[in-house]
N, C-alpha and C positions, 0 to 999 in steps of 0.2 A: 246194290245187289248182294245177296247172300250166297255163300258157297254151298249151302244145304240144298239138296235136291227137293223137288216137289214130292212129298212123302205122306202117305196116309198111314199114320201110326196105328190106327185101329186094325188094319189088315195084318200088320206084323204082330200086334197083341194077340189076335185070334190065332195066328199060326203058332205062337209061343204057347198059348193055352192048349193047343192040340198036340204039339210035338214035345214041348218042354224047351227050356232055354238052351240046353246043351245041343240037342239035335237040330234046333233051328239055327244056332250058330254054325253048326257044321254044314248045313245045306246053304246057308247064306254065304259062307266062305266059298263053297263050290260054285255058287252062282257068280260071285265076283270073278273068280278065276276063269270060269267058262266064258263069261261074257267078255272078259278082256281078250280072250283068244278070238272070239267072234268079231269084236270091234277091230282088232288088228287085221284080221282077214279082210274085212270090209274096207278098211282104210287103204290097204295095200292094193286092192282091186276095185276101186270105187266106181268104175264104169261098168262093172259086170252086174247087170240087172238081176240075173237069175241068182247069183250068189247073195247079193244084197237082200233080195226078197226072202230067201231061205233063212239067212242068219237073222234078219230083222224079225221074222216070225217067231223064232225061238226066244229072242230077247224080249219081245213084246209079252209073251206069256209068262216068262220067268220073272220079269220086272213087276208085273201085276200081282204075282203070287206074294211078293214081299211088300207091296204097297208103294212101289216107286212109280207113281202116276205119270210124271212127265216123261221119264225114260220109256215107259210102256207106250205112251201116246206118240212119241217121236218114232219109235220102232214101228207102230201101226201105220203111220204116215209113209214111212219108207217101204214097208211091205206092200201097201196098196199102190204106191206111186212108182215103184221101181221100174215097171215095164213101160210106163207112159211119159216119164219126164225126160228132158234132155240130159245128156251125160254131165254137163257142168252143174245142173241143178241136183243131180243125184250125188255128185261129189260133195256139194255144199251141204246137203241134207245129211249125208253120212258123217261129215265133219261135225255138224251140230249134235248128232247122236253121240259121237265120240266124246265131245265136250261134256254132255250131260252124264254120260257114263263115268267120266273122270270125277265129276262132282259126287255122284252116287257112290263110287268106290271109296273116295276119300271119306265120305260121311260114314259108310259102313265100317271102315278100318279105324277111324279116329273117334267115332262117337258110339256107334251101336255095339260093336264087338267089345271094346274096353269096358262098357257099362254092363256087360253080360245081358244085353238086350233089355235092360231096364229103361223103358221110355215113359215119359210123362204123358 
């Protein structure tokens, strides 16, 4: 298994073509910081369905903006299932989202940002 997240490079390339590398790097950094805060809130209160649904909604949209397909899909599952799954399932799904975010964050910080968003 790889540590790289499921990532659609074409989405990021399009964003870079629209915003430029510098501005994209700035919003990508803000995404990582904001998403870390959301994931921390979710993990701290993983039985709070309303909180999970709200934070997952924001993560879903932001992750899709940058092409992080798996992170977005996991957040969508959490958003849709938060009110109907048992609390132990909710905690498990929140943990999976947290793990995927850690892979995504590591990839952003170790690959994308150091390369000035130059992606193959």
